[in-house]
C-alpha positions in Angstrom: 47.1 171.4 155.7 50.6 170.3 156.4 53.9 170.3 154.6 54.5 166.7 153.5 58.2 166.2 154.0 58.4 162.6 152.8 56.5 163.3 149.6 58.9 166.1 148.8 61.9 163.9 149.5 60.5 161.1 147.3 59.6 163.3 144.4 62.9 165.2 144.3 65.0 162.1 144.9 66.7 163.6 147.9 67.7 162.3 151.4 67.4 164.4 154.5 71.2 164.1 154.9 73.8 162.4 152.8 74.5 158.7 153.6 77.7 159.6 155.3 76.1 162.3 157.4 78.3 165.0 155.9 75.7 167.1 154.1 76.3 170.6 155.3 72.9 171.9 154.3 69.9 172.2 156.6 67.4 169.2 156.4 63.7 170.0 156.1 63.0 168.6 159.5 65.1 171.3 161.1 62.8 173.9 159.8 59.3 172.3 160.0 59.9 171.0 163.6 60.2 174.6 164.8 57.2 176.3 166.6 55.1 177.7 163.7 53.9 181.3 163.9 50.3 181.9 162.8 48.8 184.6 160.6 46.5 187.4 161.8 43.7 186.8 159.3 42.7 184.7 156.3 40.5 185.6 153.4 39.1 183.6 150.5 39.3 184.7 146.9 37.4 181.7 145.5 35.1 178.9 146.4 37.8 176.1 146.7 39.4 175.6 150.2 42.8 176.2 148.6 41.8 179.6 147.2 42.7 181.7 150.2 45.3 184.2 151.5 47.0 184.2 154.9 47.5 187.8 156.1 50.3 188.8 158.5 50.0 192.3 160.0 52.6 194.1 162.1 51.6 195.6 165.4 52.7 199.1 164.3 50.2 201.7 163.3 49.9 203.2 159.8 50.0 201.7 156.4 52.3 198.7 156.3 54.8 197.9 153.6 53.8 194.5 152.1 55.4 191.4 150.6 53.3 189.2 148.4 54.6 185.7 149.2 54.4 182.5 147.1 55.3 179.0 148.4 56.9 176.3 146.2 56.7 172.6 146.1 57.0 171.8 142.4 53.5 173.5 142.0 52.0 170.5 143.8 49.7 170.8 146.9 50.7 167.4 148.3 54.3 168.6 148.5 53.9 172.0 150.1 51.3 174.6 151.1 51.3 178.2 152.2 52.1 177.3 155.8 55.6 176.3 154.9 56.3 180.1 154.6 54.9 180.8 158.1 58.4 180.9 159.6 59.7 183.8 157.4 56.2 185.5 157.3 56.3 185.7 161.1 59.8 187.0 161.0 58.9 189.8 158.5 55.8 190.7 160.6 58.1 191.2 163.6 60.2 193.6 161.5 57.2 195.7 160.7 56.5 194.3 157.2 53.1 192.8 156.3 52.8 189.6 154.3 50.2 188.5 151.8 50.9 184.8 151.7 48.9 183.2 148.9 47.6 179.7 148.6 46.6 178.2 145.2 45.4 174.9 143.7 48.4 172.9 142.8 48.6 171.0 139.5 47.7 167.8 141.4 44.3 169.2 142.4 41.1 169.6 140.4 41.3 172.9 138.5 44.9 173.4 139.3 46.5 172.7 135.9 46.7 175.2 133.2 45.1 177.8 133.4 43.8 177.3 136.9 47.0 177.6 138.9 47.9 180.9 137.2 44.3 182.3 137.5 44.5 181.4 141.2 47.8 183.2 141.7 46.5 186.2 139.7 43.3 186.4 141.7 45.1 186.2 145.0 47.5 189.0 143.9 44.7 191.2 142.7 42.9 190.6 146.0 45.8 192.5 147.6 44.9 195.6 145.7 41.2 195.2 146.4 41.8 194.8 150.2 44.7 197.1 150.8 42.6 199.7 152.6 40.9 197.2 154.7 44.2 195.9 156.1 46.2 199.2 156.0 48.6 197.9 153.4 50.7 200.2 151.3 50.7 198.8 147.7 52.6 201.6 146.1 55.8 199.5 146.3 54.7 195.8 146.4 57.5 193.1 146.6 56.7 189.6 145.3 58.7 186.9 147.0 58.7 183.3 145.9 60.6 180.2 146.9 61.5 177.4 144.5 58.4 176.9 142.2 57.0 179.9 144.0 59.9 181.9 142.6 58.6 181.1 139.1 55.1 182.3 140.2 56.4 185.5 141.8 58.3 186.4 138.6 55.2 185.4 136.5 53.0 187.7 138.6 55.5 190.5 138.0 55.3 189.9 134.3 51.5 189.7 133.8 51.5 193.0 132.0 53.4 191.2 129.2 50.9 188.4 128.7 49.5 188.5 125.2 46.0 189.8 124.8 44.8 186.6 123.2 45.7 184.5 126.3 43.2 183.4 128.8 45.7 184.6 131.4 45.7 188.2 130.1 44.4 190.9 132.5 43.7 194.5 131.8 45.0 195.9 135.1 47.0 193.4 137.1 48.5 194.3 140.4 51.7 196.3 139.9 54.7 194.7 141.5 57.8 196.9 142.0 60.3 194.1 142.8 60.1 190.4 142.3 62.5 188.3 144.4 62.9 184.7 143.4 64.8 182.5 145.9 66.0 179.1 144.7 63.5 179.6 141.9 62.7 177.9 138.6 62.4 181.0 136.4 62.6 179.3 132.9 59.9 176.6 132.4 61.5 175.4 129.1 64.8 174.9 130.8 63.1 173.3 133.8 62.5 170.2 131.7 66.1 169.6 130.8 68.8 168.2 133.1 70.0 169.5 135.5 66.9 171.8 135.7 64.4 168.9 135.8 64.2 168.5 139.5 60.4 168.8 139.5 60.0 166.4 136.6 58.9 167.0 133.0 55.3 165.9 133.6 54.9 168.6 136.3 55.8 171.3 133.8 53.5 169.8 131.2 50.6 170.0 133.6 51.6 173.5 134.6 51.8 174.9 131.0 49.1 172.9 129.3 49.3 171.0 126.0 50.4 172.7 122.8 47.6 173.1 120.3 47.0 174.7 117.0 45.6 177.8 118.7 48.3 177.8 121.3 51.5 176.3 119.9 53.9 178.0 122.3 52.8 177.1 125.8 55.5 179.3 127.4 54.5 182.6 125.9 52.0 183.2 128.8 53.4 181.0 131.5 57.2 181.4 131.6 58.9 184.6 132.9 61.9 183.8 130.6 59.5 184.1 127.6 57.7 187.2 128.9 60.8 189.3 129.3 61.4 192.3 129.2 59.0 193.5 131.9 59.3 196.6 134.0 59.6 195.0 137.5 63.0 194.9 139.1 64.1 191.3 139.5 66.3 189.8 142.2 67.4 186.2 142.0 68.8 184.6 145.2 70.5 181.2 145.2 72.4 179.1 147.7 75.6 177.6 146.5 74.9 174.1 147.8 71.3 174.0 146.7 70.7 170.7 144.9 67.0 171.4 144.0 67.6 174.8 142.3 71.3 175.4 142.0 72.7 178.8 140.9 73.0 177.4 137.3 69.3 177.8 136.9 69.6 181.6 137.6 72.7 181.7 135.4 70.7 180.5 132.4 67.9 182.9 133.1 70.3 185.7 133.4 71.8 184.9 130.0 68.3 185.1 128.4 67.7 188.4 130.3 70.9 190.0 129.0 70.0 189.0 125.5 66.8 191.0 125.9 68.7 193.9 127.6 67.2 193.2 131.0 69.4 193.9 134.0 68.7 191.9 137.1 70.3 191.5 140.5 72.0 188.2 141.5 72.8 187.1 145.0 74.6 183.8 145.8 74.9 182.6 149.4 77.9 180.4 150.0 77.7 177.2 152.0 73.9 176.9 152.4 71.1 175.0 150.6 67.5 175.1 149.5 65.9 175.0 153.0 68.0 177.8 154.4 66.5 180.1 151.9 63.3 180.2 153.9 64.7 179.5 157.4 65.0 182.5 159.8 68.5 182.6 161.3 70.3 181.5 158.2 72.7 183.6 156.2 70.5 183.2 153.2 67.4 184.6 155.0 69.4 187.5 156.4 70.5 188.4 152.9 66.9 188.1 151.7 65.7 190.4 154.4 68.1 193.0 153.3 66.9 192.6 149.7 63.3 193.0 150.9 64.1 196.1 153.0 66.1 197.6 150.1 63.2 197.0 147.7 60.7 198.5 150.1 62.9 201.5 150.7 63.3 200.7 154.4 66.4 200.9 156.5 68.6 198.0 155.5 70.1 195.9 158.3 73.8 195.5 158.3 75.4 192.0 158.5 76.5 190.9 161.9 
């Protein structure tokens, strides 16, 4: 499957560069035209072709620290798939960090609306615990890392312990995540339907959360990290100052809700870069994110050059 650049541009109402050619941010083509690293293994967690995980394993011996990675694309398979994250997954592998890069059925695929997309993400995450020994992965300190809509899912995976027992998404023993890093994320689904947060469209969120009903009047109580706070996982929100898809104001609003619930989270804002740079090796944003990942995994933290 391939990242469909034109579909993303059409959906988000963006151009690759501004009409005057003065857009300082990286266009998608600059990332996806690079040679794409490939994973070491792939495993299925379900019968659908989209229910799989790409596994990236360092060459070093011993148990590997691991990042559970979640791609974005407005929760829609025709916009993005897991291979969009190959560039940074390969970079982490070269640094001695394993990556558990999950794929899932988007809301535009059969079974991918509520609750399917969440059940997929949960099953893929729990498969990490079930297969840690097989792949020499250290799951004592798992970091969940998500980009854009994947930032929402990374935070949601970290908050699963808070899902009400009467929800179909409730799990008795979900994978424990030590740190969740949302980069250019959409952490508050209710806010994601109001301008300027509505970059993915109101209908996308409706398909994601499901329709309110008498038995489930609040569709955010088991789907939105903002509604599930407080949860024990340490949260890091990274944004790029020139990001037009998920600007820092999204994280600002989420942080206000966090503070109201006495939750302390870490904020990082990268000046002069945009949404693509957040998952582009060589960018200032990615260098900052690597440091956050290393810090979260208790590894030596690289200094800025």
